[in-house]
N, C-alpha and C positions, 0 to 999 in steps of 0.2 A: 502492500501499500504506500501511497505517496501524497501530491498535493494538487492544487487547481488549475482551468482555462475558460473558454469563450461562448458567443450567442449568435444564433442564424438571423436570416432576416436580414433588416438594413441596419442592424446595430453594428459598430465596428468591431473589430478584434481587439480583445483585451479585457480588463475588468471593468466591471459596472461601475460608473464614477460617484454614483448617489452613496453617500455615507449609510443612508436608510434602507439600503437594500436588504431585502429579506435573505436570511441564511439559504433557505430553500423556496424554490418557486417553479411550480406548474402553469405552463400557459398553454391552454387548447390541447392538453394531452389526452391522446385516444390509443387505446390498445385493444386489438381486435385477436380473438382465436377464431380463425374461419369467419362462419357467419356470425358469432358471439362477440359482441363489443362490450368487454368489459369495464374500461375506462372510456368516458363520453364527453371529449373536450374539457376536460376537466382543468379548473383554475384553482389553484391553492397557494398562498404565500404563509410562510412560518417564520416568524421574527427569531433573530440570534437569542437564544436562552429561553425560547419559549417550549411548554410542553403540550403538544396538542395529543388529544386523545381520538383516535378515529374508531368509531363503532359503526354496526350495521348489520342485516342480514346475512346470512350465506349466500354468495356470489355477487354481493352489492359492488365488489370492488376494493376493497378496504386493503386486503393483503396485496395485491398487485401494485398498489401506490407504493409500498415499501421495496417490493421486488424490481420494480424497474428504477425506483432510486438507487438501489444497489447494484444496479445493471446486471441482474440476475435475466432480466428479460428486455427486449429492445420496443421501444414504442414505434407505433406507426403515424402518428402525425402530432404536432406540436414540439414544445421545448422545455426541457428540465434544467434549472440552474442550480447551482451549489455555491455559495459564498460569493454571490456576483458574478461567478463565472458559467458558461454553458457546458453541463454535462453531455448532452445528446448530440451536439455539434460542434464542429470545429472549422476553422478558416484553413483553406487550400486554394493558393492561386489567386485570392480576391473573392473565392466563393465559399458559401456556407456548405458543407458537407457532413455526411453521417460522421459521428465520431469513431476513430479505429482504436483498438483495444489499448494501444501504448496511451491514448489521451484520457479513455476510460478508467485506465488503472489510475493515472495520475490525478484525476480529479475525484474519483470515489475512496482515495485514500482519506479524506476529511470523513468519511462515514463509516461507523462500526455499525454491526447489527446483531441482534440476538434471536436465536430462532426457538421455535416451540421445543424440537429437539437439541440437546446441548451439542451436539456434535464435536465433543471434546477428543483429542488424540488419546486412545486407550492406553497406548503404551509411554504415554508421559505423566509424570506427576502434576499436580496442579500448580507448582512453581513452573514446571518446564512448559506446560501448555500457555501459561502466560508470558514466557520468556521467548517462545517461537518466531513470533510474527514480529517483534521488535528486533531481534538480531538477524534475523535472515530476509525481512522486507524492508526494514529500515536501516540495517547495518550499524544497529547500537552494539556497543561494546559487551561482554557478557555480563561483565560486571555492575554497569549499569542498567543493563535489563533484568539481572537479578533484582535490583534495588528497587526499579520500578515495580517489578512483580511482587515483590514483597509489601510492598506500601500498599498496592492496589488488593491484595489478599487479606489484607488488615484491614482496609475500609469494608470491605463485604463480608468481615467476620469468620474468615476461615484462615487466618495466621497460622495456626497451630495443626490444618490439614495440608500445609503446602508441601509435605513430602508423601502424601496418598496418592494413589491411582485413582482414575474415575470410577473404577467398580467397587473402590472402598469408599465412597461419598453416597449420601442419600440424593434422591434426585433435585432438592432444594439446594443442598451444597453444590451440587453438577452446574445448575444453573447461574448459580452465584460465581463459579469459578468463570462460566462462559462468558459473564458480564465483564469480570475482570480483566479476561484476556482480550475482549473487545476494546475496554478502556486503555490497554496497554499500548495500542497502536495511535493513542492520543487524539482521538476524532473530534471534531467539532459537532458533528450530527451522529446520535444514536437513535437505533431503530430497533423496535420492540415488535415482536409478531406474537402475540399470544403466547407469552413466556411462562405463563401459569397453567396453562390450559392441559399439559401432561403432568402435572403435581398432584398429589395428595392434598386434599383441602388442609390440613393439619400444617404441610410446609409452605403452603403457598405465601403464608405472611413473611416467610424469611425473604423471598424474593421481593415481593412489592414493600419490604422496610428498605431495601438495598434502592429501589427505584426512587420511592420516596426520598431519599437522603439525597439522591443525585439532583433530582428535581428541586430541593430546598437548600442544598449548599453547593452545587457547582454550576456553573454557566455554560451548561451543554444545552443545544437544540435537540429537542427529542420528539419524536413519533411513534404513537403506540397503539398499536391494534390491540383491542381486548374487548372481551365480553362481559368483563367484570365491571358493573357500572358504578358501584360505591368506590372502587378505586379509581376509575376515571373522574368520578365527581371530587375525588378526594385530593389528585395530584395535579389534576390539570389546568392550564391557564385557559385551555379552549378545547370544547369538543366538537368534533364532526360526525355528522350522521350521515352516512353513504347509503344510495338507494340507486340502483340501474347505473352505475357507475359516475354518478354525478354527487354532489354534496348536497343534500335535499334541506339541510339546516345545519347552522352551527352557530356557538355563542358561548359565552362564560357556561362554567359547569353550574352555577346558581340558577341564573336562566334557562339553560337549556334542558334540566331536570325539573326544574319547578313550573316553568310557564312555557312550554315547546309551543310553536305556532303553528307547525304542519300538521295536520290528520295523520299523515305517515308517521311523522315522528311520534305521536301520541299512540299511536296504533302499537308501533315496535316497544316503546317503553312500557305500555300495557301489559304486552305478551310475555315480555323479560321479567316483569313483577309477578305475573300469573306463574310463572315457570320456577319461581325462586324457592 
């Protein structure tokens, strides 16, 4: 992983000049799988340091937002920017063209992601898992990478588990190691995709506690897809409700959960409460 690049259309190459540029920007982003449109001309800005929760029914496009931002999927139309630079396109010969792999790698170096499944290296200890990226992707000296890894494992409450292998850790502990590993790359943006859905209810609090701490004590920009409404209400600056590949409604947690404007939003929240 690495650092940032540019935007298509009429804009010149180089960093966006506005000091108020959002950390993440989607403009007219469309993603299709054959006949199915999963993201439909999506517009979304996320400010630096903002925590945005994305909720919605299955198939609404919420996880696809994270996947295209992490460049796990290519978009069909539109533009995505990170840190004032274009992720999806680059300049070549005075023209804006689809970004190549080198450009994508450089921009997505600003982004870390935690998945539902922990994806830890099973043959490495918790400490080694957190050191691997900084050493081999960032070229950090091993001693510095070790210090960074130990600091982060302490932050997520696992300093005493640094020499344990993933198979020796509970699901909640593995997910916390995965968060520490992502943070070891020093991202400016963190993405969380249903990170508690694979966990037993009694250990979910371990992980939500870490994310809550990141939201309140660190200036990370975060996007979180979650089905946990109370958690979204508790940690978010803004909640976005997705429906049919677009944002149906968004607002502060207080206004969103207490006075939703859209009938579709009210139906969704009512169904969630009934199922709880």
